[in-house]
C-alpha positions as CSV (number, residue, x, y, z in Angstrom):
1,M,-11.0,10.7,2.0
2,D,-8.2,12.3,3.8
3,N,-8.8,13.4,7.2
4,G,-5.3,14.9,7.5
5,P,-2.8,14.0,10.1
6,A,-3.8,11.0,12.4
7,G,-3.3,11.6,16.1
8,F,-2.8,15.1,15.9
9,A,-4.3,16.9,19.1
10,P,-4.3,20.8,18.9
11,G,-5.0,21.0,22.5
12,A,-1.9,18.9,23.5
13,P,0.7,20.2,26.1
14,R,3.1,22.4,24.6
15,R,6.3,24.3,25.7
16,P,5.8,27.9,27.1
17,D,7.9,29.4,24.2
18,Q,6.0,27.4,21.4
19,P,3.0,29.2,19.8
20,P,-0.2,27.2,19.7
21,V,-1.4,25.5,16.6
22,T,-4.7,27.1,15.6
23,V,-7.5,25.4,13.7
24,G,-6.7,24.9,10.1
25,Q,-3.0,25.5,10.6
26,K,-0.7,22.7,9.7
27,P,1.1,21.0,12.9
28,R,4.9,22.1,12.7
29,V,7.4,19.1,12.2
30,A,11.2,18.8,12.2
31,V,12.7,15.7,10.6
32,S,16.3,15.2,11.6
33,R,17.5,12.8,8.8
34,R,16.4,11.9,5.2
35,L,13.5,9.9,4.7
36,P,12.4,7.9,1.4
37,A,11.2,10.7,-1.0
38,A,7.5,9.5,-1.0
39,V,7.4,9.9,2.9
40,E,8.9,13.2,2.6
41,S,6.5,14.2,0.0
42,R,3.5,13.1,2.1
43,M,4.9,14.8,5.1
44,A,5.4,17.9,3.4
45,A,1.8,17.9,2.2
46,L,0.3,17.1,5.6
47,F,2.6,19.2,7.6
48,D,4.6,22.6,8.0
49,T,7.8,20.4,7.6
50,R,11.5,21.4,8.2
51,F,13.8,18.8,7.0
52,N,17.6,18.4,7.6
53,P,18.9,19.1,4.0
54,D,22.4,17.7,4.6
55,D,21.1,14.3,6.2
56,L,24.3,14.6,8.4
57,P,23.9,13.8,12.2
58,L,23.1,16.8,14.0
59,S,24.9,18.3,17.2
60,N,22.4,18.9,20.1
61,E,22.5,22.7,19.3
62,A,21.7,22.0,15.6
63,L,18.9,19.7,16.5
64,L,17.5,22.2,19.0
65,N,17.5,25.0,16.2
66,L,15.8,22.4,13.8
67,A,13.2,21.7,16.4
68,A,12.7,25.2,17.6
69,G,8.9,26.2,17.2
70,R,7.9,22.6,16.2
71,E,5.2,20.4,18.0
72,V,7.0,17.3,16.5
73,L,10.4,16.0,16.1
74,V,10.9,13.0,13.8
75,S,14.2,11.9,14.9
76,S,16.7,9.1,13.9
77,I,18.0,6.3,15.8
78,T,21.4,8.0,15.6
79,D,20.2,11.4,17.2
80,R,21.2,11.6,20.8
81,I,18.0,12.5,22.8
82,D,18.5,12.8,26.4
83,A,17.8,15.2,29.5
84,D,20.4,17.6,28.3
85,L,18.5,18.2,25.1
């Protein structure tokens, strides 16, 4: 039995510019680098997923654009995530 995404909390805190996820809506996820095909397929089935199609490191601006309106950012170890972001 598939209960959907584990650990997703629709009432979790969000940024003021981020629309809320409603019941029945898939959580919005941004993925900064390519993952194995099976993982990407599963993520696409469970979430409203936005992938980085080029699989190249993103600038801070590009990372912000990819993650805009998303509840979750699946980042890579190569992504620079700091206070400026």
